[in-house]
N, C-alpha and C positions, 0 to 999 in steps of 0.2 A: 456642456462643453463641445468645442469643435474638434473633430477627429483630425489627426494629423494627415497631411497628404499622402496618398499613396503613389508607388511607383507604377510605372506602366506594367510590369511585370505582374502585378496584383490584379490587372484588369484583363490583361492578356495571358492566359496561361493555358499552354497546350494540354490537350486530353491525353493522358497516358494510359495504356492498358493496365488493368490491375494484375499485375505480376509481381513477382518477387524482385529484390534489389539485385539479385544476379544478372537479371535481363533488363535492367532500365538503361536506356540510350543517353550517352553524354552525361551520366552522373557518376559521381565518385563513389567507390565502394568503401564501407566501414573499415576502419583500419586493421581488426582482427580478421575479418574476411579477406581482405587483400594480402595480409601476411600469410594466412592459410593456404591460399591459392599459389603464392609464390613458392612456399615449401613444397607444396604438392607437385609442382611442375618440376621440380628437381628430384624429389623422393621417388615418385612414381616410376619413372623409367628405371631408376635404380633397382627398386623393387621387382619389376618385370624382369630385368636383367639377372638378379639373383634367383627369381623363381625357375626362369627356363634353364639355367646352368645348374640347378640344384636338382630338378626333378626331371629334367629333359635329358636324353642319351646324346649329348653333343661332345664332340671331340675338342678337347681345350686348345688344339692348334686351330681350330676355326673361331671359337668363343671362349675364352676363358672365364673363369668365375671371377666375382669381385675380390675374393680373397687371394686368388692368384694374382690379380693385377696389383692388389696391395703389396704382396710380398715382392713382386718384381719392382714396384716403386721402391720399397724399403732397401732392396738391393742396389738399385741405381743410385738411391740417396747415399747410403753408406760409402758406395765407391767414389761418390762426387761428380759422376757422369752426368746426371739429370741437371745439377745446379750448372754445370759449365755449358751444357747444351741450351739452357734456359736463358742463361746471361748473353750468349753469343746471338741468340735470336732476338732477345730483347733490346740488344745494342743495335742491330741492324735495323729493327723495326723504329727505334727510336730515332735514329739519325735520318732514316729514309722519311719517317712521318713527320719529322721536325723541319726538313727541307720543303716538304710538301706545304706545310702551314706557313712558313716563311714566304712563299712566292705565290701559293694560290690564294690565299686570303686577300691581298692587297690587289690582285690582278682581277679576282672575281668581284671585289667591291668596285673597282673602276669600271669593268665590263658591265655591271647592273646599273652604275650611275651615269655613264656617258654612252649614248647610242653610237657614236662614232667609234669608241673602242671596243664596244660589242659587235658592230658590224664588221670590224678589222678582224677580230679574233675568233668570234663564235664558229665560223665555219671551218677553220682549220682545227680548232678544239673539237668540234663535233665529228670531224673526219677521223682523228687520231683516238678518240674515244672508243669507236667501234673495232679498233685494231687490238686483238688480244695481246695484253702484255706479255704473256709466256712466249709470244711468236718473236719477241726482241731478243731472246736470250742468245741465239747463235751471234747475232750482230754484237751483243754486249761483249760476249766472250772474245769475238775476234777483234772488237776495239779496245777494250779494258782489260783483258785477260781473265783470270780465274780468282782473283782475289776478292776483296770486299766490294771493290768499286761497282763491278755488275750488278751484285745482289741489291746495294742500295739504289742503284739506278733503276733497276727493275721495279722496285717499290715506288719510286719517285713518278716513273712513267705510268705505272698502273693506277695511281692514285691522284696525280696532280689534275689531269685534265677532268676527272669527275668532280673532284672538289673544287676546283674553279667554277664549273658550270653551275654546280649547286648552290655556290655562294652568290653567283651571279643571279639565279632565280630568286634567291632569299631577296636580294637588294632591290629587284624590279618590282616587289609588291609593297615597298614602303610608300605609305599614303602621300600623295602629291601635296595634299593640304599642310603636311608637316613642312615640307620643303619650301613651299610658297609663303608659310607663315614665317620661316626663318629669314627669307629675302626682305619681307615686309619689316621685319623687326631690325633689319640693318645688318644681317648675317652676310658672311662672304661664302665664296664657293667651298674654301677650306673648311669653314666652320660648319657649314652644311654636311660635308662628308664626315668629319671627325666628331661632331656633337650631336647631330641628329640621326643621320644614316648608320653610321657604325654603331652606337649604342641601341639602336632599334633593331639591328638584324644580328647583334651578338649572340642571342640564344639560338638562333637559326644556324649560325655559323657554327657554334660548338656542337649543335646536333649533327650537323653535316659531317663534321671531322670526325665525331664519334662512330657515325654510321661508317664512314670510308677506312677507318682503322681496321676494321675487319677484313677489308680487301688487302691492307697491308701485311697482315698476318698470313692470309692465304699465298701472297706472292712471296714472302720470304720463305715460306715452306717449299713452294716449288723450287726457288732458286738454291736452296739446301738438298733438295732431292738430286740435283744435277752435279753440283761441284761445290763441296764443303768438307771441311774436316771436324766441324763442331756445328751444333744447332739441333733444334729439335726436329726439322725435318730431315737431317742426316741421321738422327737417331731413329727415326721411323723407316728411313729407307733400309738402314742396315738390319734393323729387327725383322722387317719383311723379307729380305734376302735370306735369312737363316730361319724363317718361320717362328720367330719369337713374337707370337700374337699378343702375349701379355705386355711386352714392352712399346707394341704399337699402341695399345690400350693406353698406357702409362703417357706416351707423348701426346695422344689426343687430348686426354683429360687434362694435362698440365696445360696445353694451349687453351682449352675452353676456360678453364678456371682464370688465367692470366687474362684473356679476353674480356670474360664477365668483370674481373676486377677494374679494368680500364673502362668499361661501360658504366658501371656503377660510379666510378670515380668522376666521369665527365657529367652524369646526371646529378651528382651532388653539386658539382662546380657551377652548373646551370642554376641550381635552386638557390645557392649562396650569393653568386656574383651577378645575376640577373633577377634579382626580387622584383624590380619594376615590371618585368614582363609576366608576372604571375597572373594566370587566368583564372583563379578561384573566385567564386561567385558568392 
């Protein structure tokens, strides 16, 4: 019987060192090992923290123990303060990041698709991108006061230009063969953008937005340190003023948990909504 045809991968197979699965380049880990490593990345720092505070002679004002931080969290939870602060920060990040998505994604797609728009906007975007967003705080307070507007504007300024340029770079790497094939099949400029370019770069857009969301959290905390009555940044600032280190740790950990939750949400969204972009072999 004739053997079935083999793929080129069967004839050209790179030689890999005889090492364990842990050090294999560009290969997926077994699910159990992957899960174990993810748990270790979270558990190991907490174990070290517990060990240092339990067996080392460290003043709790400088490094509280995990149990002291948990007690502070319970205290803030029962008083309702941590919920109010988290909701206030979430609202600011949600509005600011929502405005960023609304404007930066279409502009980034247009910049990546049309060299004329890229030449018009990329220089000014690149210039403003290097200006640290917190440096705009005095101007935002001067122009917009000390309400919610300057805080949301700070998030927008600090994330919009980065996200636009990252989306533009994603669009620039769309294979020209796809675009030319669409024109050959009778596609219009609009169909090329909406039915070819946008679906192709959607995973990259979501990934860029996921990364830049961390910058939004950093900026909202900075804005709340300066002028706010509620928010996790305000909570950290007040706790630092009165040397409540345990409450500082509570604020930092809550921010980290919220950020990680958003990160996992966007990763799941990419897997579910962009199945055509799967790179599994």
